[in-house]
KENU-437705 format. One line per field, with one value per residue (C-alpha): residue number from 1; residue in one letter; x, y, z. Coordinates in steps of 0.1 Angstrom, whole numbers. Example, Ala and Ser with C-alpha at 12.3 -4.5 7.8 and 13.67 -1.06 7.14 Angstrom:
% KENU-437705
bake	(1,2);
kegu	(A,S);
xx	(123,137);
yy	(-45,-11);
zz	(78,71);
% end
This chain:
% KENU-437705
bake	(1,2,3,4,5,6,7,8,9,10,11,12,13,14,15,16,17,18,19,20,21,22,23,24,25,26,27,28,29,30,31,32,33,34,35,36,37,38,39,40,41,42,43,44,45,46,47,48,49,50,51,52,53,54,55,56,57,58,59,60,61,62,63,64,65,66,67,68,69,70,71,72,73,74,75,76,77,78,79,80,81,82,83,84,85,86,87,88,89,90,91,92,93,94,95,96,97,98,99,100,101,102,103,104,105,106,107,108,109,110,111,112,113,114,115,116,117,118,119,120,121,122,123,124,125,126,127,128,129,130,131,132,133,134,135,136,137,138,139,140,141,142,143,144,145,146,147,148,149,150,151,152,153,154,155,156,157,158,159,160,161,162,163,164,165,166,167,168,169,170,171,172,173,174,175,176,177,178,179,180,181,182,183,184,185,186,187,188,189,190,191,192,193,194,195,196,197,198,199,200,201,202,203,204,205,206,207,208,209,210,211,212,213,214,215,216,217,218,219,220,221,222,223,224,225,226,227,228,229,230,231,232,233,234,235,236,237,238,239,240,241,242,243,244,245,246,247,248,249,250,251,252,253,254,255,256,257,258,259,260,261,262,263,264,265,266,267,268,269,270,271,272,273,274,275,276,277,278,279,280,281,282,283,284,285,286,287,288,289,290,291,292,293,294,295,296,297,298,299,300,301,302,303,304,305,306,307,308,309,310,311,312,313,314,315,316,317,318,319,320,321,322,323,324,325,326,327,328,329,330,331,332,333,334,335,336,337,338,339,340,341,342,343,344,345,346,347,348,349,350,351,352,353,354,355,356,357,358,359,360,361,362,363,364,365,366,367,368,369,370,371,372,373,374,375,376,377,378,379,380,381,382,383,384,385,386,387,388,389,390,391,392,393,394,395,396,397,398,399,400,401,402,403,404,405,406,407,408,409,410,411,412,413,414,415,416,417,418,419,420,421,422,423,424,425,426,427,428,429,430,431,432,433,434,435,436,437,438,439,440,441,442,443,444,445,446,447,448,449,450,451,452,453,454,455,456,457,458,459,460,461,462,463,464,465,466,467,468,469,470,471,472,473,474,475,476,477,478,479,480,481,482,483,484,485,486,487,488,489,490,491,492,493,494,495,496,497,498,499,500,501,502,503,504,505,506,507,508,509,510,511,512,513,514,515,516,517,518,519,520,521,522,523,524,525,526,527,528,529,530,531,532,533,534,535,536,537,538,539,540,541,542,543,544,545,546,547,548,549,550,551,552,553,554,555,556,557,558,559,560,561,562,563,564,565,566,567,568,569,570,571,572,573,574,575,576,577,578,579,580,581,582,583,584,585,586,587,588,589,590,591,592,593,594,595,596,597,598,599,600,601,602,603,604,605,606,607,608,609,610,611,612,613,614,615,616,617,618,619,620,621,622,623,624,625,626,627,628,629,630,631,632,633,634,635,636,637,638,639,640,641,642,643,644,645);
kegu	(M,N,W,H,L,A,D,G,L,I,M,G,A,A,I,P,A,A,L,F,L,F,S,R,A,V,L,Q,R,Y,R,L,L,R,A,C,A,P,A,P,D,P,I,T,E,Y,G,T,H,L,K,E,V,L,T,I,Y,L,E,Q,K,K,L,F,Q,D,F,K,P,G,V,M,H,A,F,I,F,W,G,F,L,V,L,S,L,R,T,V,T,L,F,G,M,A,F,Y,G,F,D,F,Y,L,P,G,F,G,P,E,T,L,A,G,Q,G,L,S,L,L,K,D,G,A,V,A,I,V,T,L,M,I,L,Y,A,M,A,R,R,Y,L,I,R,V,P,R,L,L,N,T,P,D,A,L,F,V,L,L,M,I,L,G,L,M,V,T,D,F,I,F,E,A,G,L,R,G,S,A,P,A,S,V,G,H,A,A,F,L,L,H,C,L,G,I,L,V,F,L,V,Y,I,P,A,G,K,H,M,H,I,L,T,S,V,F,N,V,Y,L,R,P,L,H,R,S,G,R,L,T,K,L,P,L,E,D,E,T,V,E,V,F,G,T,P,N,I,E,H,L,S,W,K,E,A,L,D,L,Y,T,C,T,E,C,G,R,C,T,E,Q,C,P,A,S,Q,T,D,K,K,L,S,P,R,D,V,I,K,K,Q,K,L,F,L,V,D,D,E,A,P,R,L,L,S,G,D,K,T,K,A,P,S,K,E,L,V,P,D,V,V,A,A,Q,E,A,W,D,C,T,T,C,Q,A,C,E,Q,A,C,P,L,N,I,A,H,V,Q,R,L,N,S,M,R,R,S,E,V,L,M,K,G,K,F,P,P,E,L,K,R,V,F,K,G,M,Q,T,N,G,N,P,W,G,M,G,A,E,K,R,M,D,W,A,K,G,L,E,V,P,L,L,E,N,N,P,G,A,E,Y,L,L,Y,L,G,C,N,A,A,F,D,D,R,A,Q,K,V,S,R,A,L,V,T,L,L,K,E,Q,G,V,S,F,A,V,L,G,E,S,E,T,C,C,G,E,T,A,R,R,L,G,E,E,A,L,G,Q,E,L,I,G,A,N,V,E,L,F,K,E,L,K,I,K,K,I,I,T,V,C,P,H,C,Y,N,T,F,K,N,E,Y,P,D,F,G,G,N,Y,E,V,K,H,H,T,Q,L,I,S,E,L,M,E,S,G,K,L,K,P,G,A,D,P,G,G,R,A,V,I,H,D,S,C,Y,L,G,R,V,N,S,V,Y,R,P,S,R,D,I,L,K,G,I,P,G,L,E,V,V,E,H,E,K,S,E,E,C,G,L,C,C,G,A,G,G,G,R,F,W,L,E,E,A,E,P,R,I,N,H,R,R,V,K,Q,L,L,E,T,K,P,S,V,I,A,V,S,C,P,Y,C,L,K,M,L,G,D,A,V,K,D,L,G,A,A,G,V,E,V,R,D,L,A,E,I,V,G,G,A,L,P,A,P,K,Q,V,P,L);
xx	(0,12,8,30,1,-13,22,29,-3,6,42,32,12,35,68,59,42,73,97,76,75,113,122,101,117,152,146,135,167,187,170,178,214,213,197,228,261,288,314,348,372,368,379,414,431,407,429,432,395,388,411,390,359,376,390,364,332,338,362,344,379,370,342,368,381,354,359,327,301,324,323,285,280,305,289,254,268,286,256,234,258,254,217,213,215,189,166,168,160,130,114,120,102,72,67,81,75,96,117,132,169,195,212,241,228,203,202,219,249,280,277,241,249,277,255,228,253,266,231,222,253,245,210,222,250,229,202,228,242,208,200,234,225,192,209,234,206,179,197,233,221,254,253,262,232,199,171,146,115,134,162,138,119,150,162,128,125,158,151,118,134,158,131,108,136,144,107,103,134,120,88,108,127,96,104,76,41,40,13,34,64,44,31,67,77,51,59,96,91,67,90,118,96,85,121,129,103,114,152,151,129,149,184,192,195,231,225,222,247,276,295,294,303,333,345,340,358,385,418,431,401,393,429,430,405,390,401,373,371,373,385,356,332,303,304,282,280,309,306,271,247,218,212,215,250,261,279,261,288,280,244,253,270,236,219,248,249,238,235,259,274,310,319,303,319,354,349,370,344,316,337,341,304,306,276,291,279,290,262,236,249,245,211,198,210,195,161,161,170,146,116,117,134,127,95,113,144,125,102,132,120,153,134,119,138,147,125,156,192,216,233,220,185,194,230,240,271,287,286,308,332,336,353,391,393,412,396,387,351,362,386,358,332,328,314,339,315,333,325,353,350,313,318,346,323,297,325,334,298,296,329,328,291,279,311,302,328,338,350,384,392,391,426,439,426,440,474,477,465,489,519,517,510,481,501,503,540,562,585,615,607,604,641,642,642,676,697,733,727,740,711,718,695,683,692,728,727,707,722,708,691,662,641,635,601,595,559,543,540,577,588,567,555,581,578,580,610,630,621,633,666,670,662,685,714,708,707,738,757,745,756,722,721,693,685,655,636,642,621,606,587,549,520,514,477,465,450,430,416,406,388,368,387,395,402,430,443,446,462,489,494,497,524,543,541,555,583,592,592,615,639,637,626,621,624,609,614,586,584,546,524,498,524,535,500,493,525,522,485,471,498,498,462,479,509,533,548,575,591,580,594,583,613,606,609,643,656,644,662,694,692,684,714,737,748,728,736,719,735,718,688,691,661,630,596,581,545,538,511,504,496,463,476,508,490,454,455,489,494,529,533,565,591,582,583,616,633,623,631,665,675,691,677,645,614,587,550,517,483,455,442,471,478,445,426,445,427,433,451,423,442,435,411,421,408,441,429,394,383,371,346,353,359,389,401,438,430,412,441,468,447,447,484,491,475,508,528,553,581,579,550,566,551,558,538,542,504,504,535,517,483,495,522,495,473,502,506,469,465,495,512,545,575,560,575,560,589,592,611,638,644,644,670,690,690,702,732,767,778,799,769,742,716,714,678);
yy	(0,36,57,86,110,106,107,139,155,145,156,187,198,184,197,235,232,216,240,270,257,249,282,301,284,288,325,330,313,335,366,356,354,388,402,390,409,409,381,394,376,380,350,356,322,307,277,266,269,249,222,222,215,186,170,177,179,155,131,133,133,144,119,91,103,81,53,31,58,78,50,49,85,87,59,75,108,93,71,101,118,88,87,124,114,87,113,135,104,95,129,128,94,110,132,111,76,48,46,81,82,110,115,91,69,47,10,1,23,13,45,37,2,14,40,14,-10,19,30,-5,-6,27,17,-14,3,32,8,-12,20,33,0,3,39,28,0,25,47,23,-10,0,34,54,80,110,105,123,100,127,123,144,119,89,107,112,76,62,86,76,39,44,60,31,5,22,26,-12,-21,2,-13,-48,-37,-24,-57,-78,-94,-75,-66,-35,-19,-24,-10,20,27,25,50,75,71,75,107,122,112,131,162,158,155,186,206,192,200,237,231,203,195,183,219,209,192,227,246,223,229,267,262,241,266,296,282,306,289,295,281,300,300,334,357,384,420,441,477,492,526,531,553,544,508,503,466,442,404,389,401,394,368,392,401,367,370,356,329,320,318,296,273,269,258,234,215,179,173,144,151,146,181,173,138,153,184,181,201,178,147,158,166,204,224,231,210,226,208,221,257,255,239,264,293,278,273,308,323,303,299,329,358,352,374,403,401,396,425,449,469,475,493,460,446,409,386,373,380,355,352,341,334,312,301,300,321,291,273,300,301,263,263,256,268,236,233,196,204,220,192,167,186,171,204,230,246,273,268,285,320,318,311,337,362,356,361,394,407,396,414,444,451,441,439,403,376,350,367,350,370,404,398,384,414,438,421,423,460,472,448,433,398,378,370,407,403,434,438,436,399,389,378,359,327,336,341,328,321,353,356,382,411,427,462,450,428,447,425,392,371,360,375,347,356,337,346,351,314,305,336,334,298,279,247,265,285,253,249,285,277,245,262,292,268,247,278,293,259,256,291,304,342,353,378,384,416,412,435,451,419,420,397,390,396,361,354,387,381,345,357,382,413,424,460,450,424,450,474,448,439,475,482,452,460,495,481,454,480,502,473,461,426,403,368,354,321,313,288,289,277,303,331,313,314,349,363,342,345,375,402,408,422,448,456,431,407,383,350,329,296,275,262,226,236,252,222,199,219,219,181,176,197,176,204,191,155,142,114,80,79,53,35,57,54,87,93,126,150,175,211,222,255,240,210,214,252,253,217,215,178,166,185,168,134,140,153,123,98,114,105,70,45,64,45,67,57,73,72,66,100,120,146,159,136,145,157,192,197,219,252,268,297,312,283,281,310,297,271,238,214,177,156,176,177,173,142,126,134,119,88,84,88,65,37,36,30,59,70,105,125,148,182,214,240,256,253,216,211,226,210,175,177,186,158,132,143,143,108,95,82,71,69,93,127,154,172,197,187,212,195,160,170,188,158,136,158,145,151,183,199,189,216,230,228);
zz	(0,-8,23,14,6,41,56,36,51,86,84,65,95,122,110,108,142,158,141,154,190,188,173,198,227,213,206,242,255,232,244,280,271,255,287,307,310,283,283,295,270,233,211,195,192,167,159,196,201,170,183,215,194,176,207,234,213,184,200,234,250,285,288,289,322,336,311,312,311,288,262,267,261,232,213,218,204,175,168,165,141,118,123,114,77,83,98,66,46,67,64,26,26,43,13,-16,-6,8,-23,-16,-8,-7,-40,-44,-14,-31,-22,-54,-47,-28,-7,1,11,33,49,55,72,93,102,114,135,149,159,176,195,206,218,238,253,264,281,299,308,323,342,357,368,380,388,398,410,405,433,412,388,394,385,375,353,328,326,323,295,275,278,269,240,225,231,214,184,180,183,159,134,137,132,102,86,92,74,44,42,44,78,96,83,62,84,115,97,86,121,134,107,118,155,147,127,152,181,165,163,199,210,189,208,241,237,245,276,293,303,268,256,256,223,208,230,237,206,212,249,241,215,238,269,282,274,309,326,358,369,353,371,351,359,373,361,396,384,360,378,354,367,397,400,407,408,404,430,407,379,350,362,350,316,287,285,322,313,283,308,325,294,285,319,314,352,350,383,373,387,421,422,418,440,473,492,480,488,524,529,526,514,479,450,417,398,423,419,381,384,409,388,356,372,387,353,331,355,378,362,325,325,341,319,287,294,290,320,340,368,380,409,409,429,448,454,438,472,496,482,453,462,499,506,522,489,474,503,504,470,469,433,425,390,395,386,353,345,350,331,295,282,296,320,341,378,396,380,388,425,427,412,440,465,448,450,487,496,474,472,506,528,538,543,569,601,600,569,587,601,568,548,573,573,535,536,563,560,525,537,552,583,592,599,596,566,589,595,558,556,590,570,553,584,577,541,525,501,474,474,441,452,455,424,398,370,384,358,379,407,432,445,477,484,518,528,520,538,570,576,597,577,543,554,552,516,509,526,506,473,479,488,457,434,448,444,409,400,391,388,411,438,462,470,507,529,497,488,493,485,448,454,446,480,481,446,453,485,465,478,442,452,476,451,424,448,457,420,409,435,424,387,394,416,391,363,383,390,353,363,333,347,379,398,423,451,452,423,432,428,395,381,392,376,345,337,356,358,320,325,347,324,340,315,327,320,350,362,391,411,400,364,370,390,363,337,357,360,324,314,336,358,388,396,428,446,454,478,506,493,499,482,470,460,441,451,423,431,416,404,389,375,365,360,341,329,346,356,342,362,395,379,360,392,413,385,382,418,418,443,449,440,426,427,416,432,407,418,403,377,362,387,418,449,463,497,508,509,476,469,503,522,539,561,568,593,579,594,597,577,563,528,537,557,528,505,528,533,496,493,522,501,481,513,508,530,514,500,474,470,450,469,504,510,501,523,553,547,540,568,593,581,584,620,628,613,631,599,614,591,564,557,535,516,488,457,465,499,483,457,484,506,477,468,477,513,507,490,514,520,556,568);
% end
């Protein structure tokens, strides 16, 4: 029987209706984006962004960090790419009959036969993957997954599309009654249109937005905070006190979230039962934007007040303050959603617009403002760590190749001071041309900015940029990864452009050149803990490993949670200065590392050194030391060159 006339009438009515409803919903979402604030960073490095699309969107690279569900989602995605041609063919059949095929893809052509085979394989694979997805949600019950009606609808819809395609194909080939095949054909085509209308309304909006979100991701993630225009008197709002103060890119993140929970699963705050869940922050902001504030924002009447403040009515202030800014959420997100900048922006509005912040920070801010460091120690104590070492000062050595910038922690913390002494001794013995600022050194501004005190952070940065310009500083060695990231990625926004090296990078270069030759280790076992700001933020992983592997006799091991998947020590984002409720992040991290049975936990950050060192003591881990790479190398030098600690 020839049904294509009736099919054409049905589809002729259904397709325009579906396209109208779909377009109207998409337009509303687009208008909401336009109602938000401008995005801070224009796209310039087009090739790099295109590569992101190829690797993260098309290859689904980040999904494979969690391998089994990664395979599942990737095959569903790739399957639908194949089936997109099938969809065009099916709608053509609705108007021209079942003998319609795309030009060059008829059943008698090699291309058509190949596409048919590929299509059959795609249907089978997608069906299996959907069944696996349903098993994970409803039988295995993976904790990070939210079993909402929305999620069930999508799974059943996709499964229905695969089943109806299979039945229709069976009808065409004569292995099923023609009437059954035709019914399956209509159900399939109408199902596609229903799914099309549903997409802008549900969490599967990411089908439309993910490619744009991946392409538009800031290349430095949230490790490079945006510079607020504090001196512009026309700007009255800083941070995100209300939903429309999100940038349109941050709003696009809300549309793109699949609610997969990978961000929350990897978040150290979430893992230790804190209030913060990155997924929940995104979800709450999306619901508030789309359901509550859309009428006000789309009306264009800027005199209307928002129904709620973003903080604390939509997102609790504690959620923003729980963040360690470790970037684990962003590393885990398969679609490049920026969580950390969003949370920092809420901190900024709380501090700058309302003067609200945890009470412990009052002393920290005052110390940075009056003495140039969060300890509040006087400048005359900044060089106490260097007694007896004859450390060269820049004022006496203006021709030094490198400024060795110690940073506040390495200058004032008792434990970190030993790292400073070890590093300086090593640099002097290797003939590295360096000098320090001495009492002129002040905080780089990183801590203030991460804690939302942007005005204080910019004040510290501005003073340093002027000082460095006066001293003609071009190259900087840092002990702290946080200082490294700030000088490298944020100071250029303030006119400070320098060649920046972390001390592990320099030590690794000295070893690679053959100048630095450590002696044999007596037989220790070292496990590496990666600093978040050196690793995830700046992708510097190799130096630590090369250094340890270059020490004869030292066994080097890795925990499965290392490099991109490593857990934060708990100190980042200014959390070093805030009280933490039990269970503690640093305890969780040390428990992980102790699984490798190390004698040494090797670190490259003074914050990690302190946090993990305290956790080792708290947990009573006998026979385990936490040591910086500079100390480990110094301890392995031949006896005449041993570093005094």
